[in-house]
MDTraj code that builds the backbone (N, CA, C; nanometers):
import mdtraj as md
import numpy as np

residues = "MET SER THR THR GLU THR LYS PRO SER ILE GLY CYS LEU LYS VAL SER SER LYS SER SER PRO ALA SER VAL ALA GLY LYS ASP GLY ALA SER VAL GLU ILE GLN ALA VAL GLY ALA GLY ALA VAL ASN GLN ALA VAL LYS ALA VAL ALA ILE SER ARG GLY PHE LEU SER PRO VAL GLY ILE GLU ILE CYS CYS ILE PRO SER PHE ALA ASP ILE VAL ILE ASP GLY GLU TYR ARG THR ALA ILE ARG PHE ALA VAL GLU PRO ARG GLY ALA ALA ALA ILE ALA PRO ILE VAL ASP ALA ALA ALA VAL HIS".split()
xyz = np.array([
    [-2.4249, 0.0755, -1.9995],
    [-2.3427, 0.0692, -1.8973],
    [-2.2580, -0.0487, -1.8681],
    [-2.1477, -0.0424, -1.8602],
    [-2.0551, -0.1845, -1.8467],
    [-2.0101, -0.1758, -1.7115],
    [-1.9859, -0.3040, -1.6633],
    [-1.9374, -0.3237, -1.5344],
    [-1.7928, -0.3769, -1.5279],
    [-1.7357, -0.3623, -1.4345],
    [-1.5874, -0.4057, -1.4209],
    [-1.5620, -0.4649, -1.2747],
    [-1.5004, -0.5891, -1.2922],
    [-1.4669, -0.6448, -1.1814],
    [-1.3158, -0.6095, -1.1279],
    [-1.3238, -0.5836, -1.0040],
    [-1.2206, -0.5047, -0.9245],
    [-1.1820, -0.5967, -0.8005],
    [-1.0588, -0.6068, -0.7887],
    [-1.0233, -0.7010, -0.6514],
    [-1.0121, -0.6108, -0.5530],
    [-1.0541, -0.6536, -0.4213],
    [-1.0564, -0.5406, -0.3188],
    [-0.9259, -0.5285, -0.2673],
    [-0.8913, -0.3816, -0.2037],
    [-0.7631, -0.3777, -0.1631],
    [-0.7554, -0.4293, -0.0089],
    [-0.6513, -0.4936, 0.0056],
    [-0.6343, -0.5640, 0.1065],
    [-0.5883, -0.4849, 0.2506],
    [-0.5207, -0.3470, 0.1995],
    [-0.4886, -0.2519, 0.2990],
    [-0.3275, -0.2504, 0.3178],
    [-0.2665, -0.2038, 0.4217],
    [-0.1359, -0.1665, 0.4458],
    [-0.0616, -0.3019, 0.5061],
    [0.0302, -0.3668, 0.4244],
    [0.1066, -0.4602, 0.4984],
    [0.2386, -0.3940, 0.5580],
    [0.2656, -0.4227, 0.6760],
    [0.3853, -0.3814, 0.7578],
    [0.4809, -0.4782, 0.7267],
    [0.5930, -0.4579, 0.6738],
    [0.7277, -0.5461, 0.6457],
    [0.8158, -0.5391, 0.7022],
    [0.8811, -0.6055, 0.8031],
    [1.0201, -0.6060, 0.8661],
    [1.1302, -0.6730, 0.7868],
    [1.2373, -0.6586, 0.8404],
    [1.3636, -0.7138, 0.7850],
    [1.3426, -0.8619, 0.8007],
    [1.2504, -0.9152, 0.9118],
    [1.2552, -1.0513, 0.9179],
    [1.1342, -1.1016, 0.8508],
    [1.0517, -1.0549, 0.7882],
    [0.9346, -1.1067, 0.7084],
    [0.9877, -1.1683, 0.5781],
    [0.8882, -1.2706, 0.5773],
    [0.9363, -1.3807, 0.4737],
    [0.8691, -1.3180, 0.3347],
    [0.9386, -1.2946, 0.2576],
    [0.8945, -1.2296, 0.1231],
    [0.8053, -1.3127, 0.0552],
    [0.8026, -1.4419, 0.0740],
    [0.7057, -1.5180, -0.0187],
    [0.5688, -1.5352, 0.0657],
    [0.5877, -1.4942, 0.2003],
    [0.4457, -1.4929, 0.2609],
    [0.3732, -1.3419, 0.2130],
    [0.4670, -1.2237, 0.2287],
    [0.4106, -1.1065, 0.2031],
    [0.3509, -1.1162, 0.0245],
    [0.3983, -1.1635, -0.0476],
    [0.3835, -1.1924, -0.1831],
    [0.2522, -1.2655, -0.2059],
    [0.2130, -1.3664, -0.1303],
    [0.0946, -1.4586, -0.1617],
    [-0.0315, -1.3891, -0.1092],
    [-0.0601, -1.2769, -0.1769],
    [-0.1695, -1.2054, -0.1276],
    [-0.3015, -1.2170, -0.2540],
    [-0.3064, -1.3188, -0.2999],
    [-0.4392, -1.3529, -0.4156],
    [-0.4891, -1.2593, -0.4973],
    [-0.3462, -1.1549, -0.5418],
    [-0.3948, -1.0690, -0.6803],
    [-0.4632, -0.9494, -0.6328],
    [-0.4784, -0.9033, -0.4917],
    [-0.5567, -0.7810, -0.4563],
    [-0.4583, -0.6713, -0.4656],
    [-0.5065, -0.5552, -0.4759],
    [-0.4337, -0.4386, -0.4591],
    [-0.3854, -0.4238, -0.3276],
    [-0.2490, -0.3622, -0.2867],
    [-0.2064, -0.3654, -0.1613],
    [-0.1133, -0.2673, -0.1535],
    [-0.0741, -0.2304, -0.0353],
    [0.0026, -0.1224, -0.0007],
    [0.0968, -0.1945, 0.0982],
    [0.2339, -0.2091, 0.0712],
    [0.3379, -0.2544, 0.1574],
    [0.3977, -0.1222, 0.2149],
    [0.4578, -0.1360, 0.3544],
    [0.5048, -0.0442, 0.4403],
    [0.6332, -0.0922, 0.4835],
    [0.7400, -0.0045, 0.4689],
    [0.8571, -0.0603, 0.5205],
    [0.9575, 0.0548, 0.5785],
    [0.9926, 0.0106, 0.7119],
    [1.1112, 0.1241, 0.7682],
    [1.2599, 0.0285, 0.7881],
    [1.3480, 0.1154, 0.7473],
    [1.4759, 0.0606, 0.7125],
    [1.5264, -0.0070, 0.6147],
    [1.6340, -0.0210, 0.5591],
    [1.6843, -0.1024, 0.4750],
    [1.6566, -0.2514, 0.4456],
    [1.6713, -0.2975, 0.5650],
    [1.6473, -0.4467, 0.5727],
    [1.4849, -0.4558, 0.5106],
    [1.4183, -0.4119, 0.6054],
    [1.2721, -0.4200, 0.5634],
    [1.2182, -0.3692, 0.4075],
    [1.2751, -0.2349, 0.3389],
    [1.2792, -0.2420, 0.2122],
    [1.3381, -0.3661, 0.1223],
    [1.4336, -0.4036, 0.1622],
    [1.4767, -0.5278, 0.0799],
    [1.3818, -0.6515, 0.0674],
    [1.3267, -0.6378, 0.1974],
    [1.2006, -0.7790, 0.1893],
    [1.0971, -0.7444, 0.1163],
    [1.0587, -0.6015, 0.1034],
    [0.9427, -0.5643, 0.0473],
    [0.9543, -0.5587, -0.0891],
    [1.0900, -0.5290, -0.1563],
    [1.1019, -0.5141, -0.2803],
    [1.0999, -0.6840, -0.3377],
    [1.1933, -0.7682, -0.2521],
    [1.1668, -0.9188, -0.2905],
    [1.0408, -0.9524, -0.2991],
    [0.9151, -0.9254, -0.2264],
    [0.7856, -0.9777, -0.2120],
    [0.7232, -0.9048, -0.3490],
    [0.7552, -0.7914, -0.3971],
    [0.6986, -0.7544, -0.5183],
    [0.7463, -0.8462, -0.6489],
    [0.8705, -0.8798, -0.6258],
    [0.9571, -0.9521, -0.7432],
    [0.8732, -1.1114, -0.7571],
    [0.8430, -1.1523, -0.6241],
    [0.7966, -1.2782, -0.6202],
    [0.6429, -1.2883, -0.6688],
    [0.5966, -1.1691, -0.6274],
    [0.4239, -1.1462, -0.6385],
    [0.4380, -1.1475, -0.8249],
    [0.4980, -1.0667, -0.8913],
    [0.5230, -1.0723, -1.0240],
    [0.5416, -1.2064, -1.0603],
    [0.6224, -1.2615, -1.0335],
    [0.6507, -1.3879, -1.0732],
    [0.5194, -1.5156, -1.0557],
    [0.4469, -1.4862, -0.9827],
    [0.3308, -1.5532, -0.9508],
    [0.2481, -1.5150, -1.0357],
    [0.1957, -1.3784, -1.0640],
    [0.0963, -1.3138, -1.1517],
    [0.1447, -1.3266, -1.2786],
    [0.2360, -1.2876, -1.3414],
    [0.2748, -1.2817, -1.4719],
    [0.2481, -1.3837, -1.5783],
    [0.2932, -1.5131, -1.5199],
    [0.2446, -1.6404, -1.6184],
    [0.0821, -1.6556, -1.6421],
    [0.0130, -1.6161, -1.5471],
    [-0.1384, -1.6241, -1.5641],
    [-0.1838, -1.4809, -1.6269],
    [-0.1023, -1.3732, -1.6791],
    [-0.1543, -1.2911, -1.7644],
    [-0.1796, -1.1407, -1.6718],
    [-0.1481, -1.1659, -1.5445],
    [-0.1638, -1.0388, -1.4782],
    [-0.0246, -0.9594, -1.4564],
    [-0.0102, -0.8404, -1.4934],
    [0.1061, -0.7637, -1.4813],
    [0.0485, -0.6408, -1.3719],
    [0.1859, -0.6363, -1.2815],
    [0.1522, -0.5565, -1.1646],
    [0.2418, -0.4166, -1.2100],
    [0.2141, -0.3173, -1.1275],
    [0.2985, -0.1918, -1.0932],
    [0.3185, -0.1804, -0.9685],
    [0.4148, -0.1113, -0.9313],
    [0.4613, -0.0808, -0.7944],
    [0.4821, 0.0864, -0.7873],
    [0.4159, 0.1354, -0.7182],
    [0.4404, 0.2926, -0.6866],
    [0.4863, 0.3380, -0.5903],
    [0.6200, 0.3542, -0.5563],
    [0.6672, 0.4005, -0.3985],
    [0.6440, 0.5375, -0.3658],
    [0.6139, 0.5736, -0.2228],
    [0.6092, 0.6665, -0.1807],
    [0.6920, 0.6895, -0.0378],
    [0.6809, 0.8006, 0.0243],
    [0.7322, 0.8058, 0.1502],
    [0.6157, 0.8500, 0.2467],
    [0.6183, 0.7921, 0.3610],
    [0.5280, 0.8225, 0.4556],
    [0.5927, 0.8717, 0.6053],
    [0.5540, 0.9616, 0.6593],
    [0.5750, 0.9965, 0.8023],
    [0.5092, 0.9151, 0.9057],
    [0.5504, 0.8406, 0.9832],
    [0.4774, 0.7560, 1.0868],
    [0.5385, 0.7747, 1.2273],
    [0.4688, 0.7335, 1.3451],
    [0.5142, 0.7266, 1.4641],
    [0.5398, 0.6131, 1.5146],
    [0.6422, 0.5624, 1.5544],
    [0.6720, 0.4331, 1.6287],
    [0.7460, 0.4300, 1.7463],
    [0.6558, 0.4094, 1.8533],
    [0.6880, 0.4294, 1.9948],
    [0.7145, 0.5357, 2.0506],
    [0.6320, 0.6725, 1.9893],
    [0.6707, 0.8093, 2.0336],
    [0.7408, 0.8490, 1.9334],
    [0.8137, 0.8079, 1.8156],
    [0.9474, 0.8576, 1.7802],
    [0.9043, 0.8571, 1.6173],
    [0.8992, 0.9486, 1.5560],
    [0.8755, 1.0168, 1.4130],
    [0.9710, 0.9172, 1.3373],
    [0.9172, 0.8507, 1.2389],
    [1.0238, 0.7771, 1.1361],
    [0.9573, 0.8052, 0.9693],
    [1.0531, 0.7831, 0.9111],
    [1.0026, 0.7873, 0.7489],
    [0.9961, 0.6609, 0.6874],
    [0.8799, 0.6081, 0.6660],
    [0.8753, 0.4737, 0.6024],
    [0.8682, 0.5050, 0.4726],
    [0.8825, 0.3966, 0.3820],
    [0.8656, 0.3695, 0.2456],
    [0.7499, 0.2854, 0.1912],
    [0.6673, 0.3448, 0.1223],
    [0.5205, 0.2533, 0.0968],
    [0.5104, 0.2130, -0.0384],
    [0.5278, 0.1126, -0.0710],
    [0.4851, 0.0602, -0.2027],
    [0.3316, 0.0066, -0.2512],
    [0.2627, 0.1051, -0.3388],
    [0.1290, 0.0608, -0.3826],
    [0.1631, -0.0169, -0.4840],
    [0.1145, -0.1452, -0.4527],
    [0.1260, -0.2721, -0.5803],
    [-0.0304, -0.3173, -0.6238],
    [-0.0596, -0.2863, -0.7537],
    [-0.1729, -0.2971, -0.8169],
    [-0.1466, -0.3622, -0.9616],
    [-0.2744, -0.4153, -1.0023],
    [-0.2472, -0.4599, -1.1543],
    [-0.2328, -0.3438, -1.2369],
    [-0.1507, -0.3597, -1.3345],
    [-0.1247, -0.2657, -1.4480],
    [-0.2227, -0.2307, -1.5239],
    [-0.2413, -0.1133, -1.5318],
    [-0.3381, -0.0512, -1.6222],
    [-0.4976, -0.0704, -1.5496],
    [-0.5386, -0.1198, -1.4231],
    [-0.6436, -0.1158, -1.3848],
    [-0.7377, 0.0194, -1.4000],
    [-0.6516, 0.1239, -1.3309],
    [-0.7152, 0.2656, -1.3430],
    [-0.7582, 0.3112, -1.4757],
    [-0.6464, 0.3016, -1.5505],
    [-0.6478, 0.3382, -1.6979],
    [-0.7209, 0.2806, -1.8135],
    [-0.7706, 0.1598, -1.7680],
    [-0.8547, 0.0776, -1.8688],
    [-0.9933, 0.1157, -1.8509],
    [-1.0471, 0.1184, -1.7142],
    [-1.1939, 0.1417, -1.6602],
    [-1.2628, 0.2556, -1.7524],
    [-1.2041, 0.3789, -1.7592],
    [-1.2462, 0.5088, -1.8032],
    [-1.2647, 0.4510, -1.9573],
    [-1.1515, 0.4154, -2.0247],
    [-1.1892, 0.3664, -2.1989],
    [-1.2750, 0.2737, -2.2014],
    [-1.2936, 0.1623, -2.1211],
    [-1.4070, 0.0901, -2.1203],
    [-1.5715, 0.1477, -2.1337],
    [-1.5683, 0.2385, -2.0154],
    [-1.6902, 0.3058, -1.9953],
    [-1.7193, 0.4145, -2.1080],
    [-1.6082, 0.4715, -2.1526],
    [-1.6478, 0.5940, -2.2788],
    [-1.7099, 0.4865, -2.3923],
    [-1.6210, 0.3808, -2.4201],
    [-1.6825, 0.3274, -2.5348],
    [-1.8178, 0.2492, -2.5056],
    [-1.8375, 0.2423, -2.4034],
    [-2.0026, 0.1809, -2.3824],
    [-2.0931, 0.2915, -2.4257],
    [-2.0792, 0.4001, -2.4012],
    [-2.1549, 0.5214, -2.4286],
    [-2.2228, 0.5358, -2.5516],
    [-2.0911, 0.5293, -2.6639],
    [-2.1126, 0.5388, -2.7972],
    [-2.2028, 0.4437, -2.8477],
])
top = md.Topology()
chain = top.add_chain()
for i, resn in enumerate(residues, 1):
    res = top.add_residue(resn, chain, resSeq=i)
    for name in ("N", "CA", "C"):
        top.add_atom(name, md.element.get_by_symbol(name[0]), res)
traj = md.Trajectory(xyz[None], top)
């Protein structure tokens, strides 16, 4: 059997239009979900993903960003948020290949 090291998930970071993209981006290479409501917040979230890539790419870590919609309630009002799942590229796809190779 082989073991694979995975970074823990930080959870869901809620980003506003006033969030600092650099602060959102500086999260130690762990998988994270970023949630944004509104155009300004989505803009800051996308900047944070780009900044994260700039930090991680030079050290050989490529990331992928998977957007989705989420229905949430804010102050009793239903809103639609955009969530970005940001994780190392190929992390899920590589693990089964490594495990299958170890069996043979």
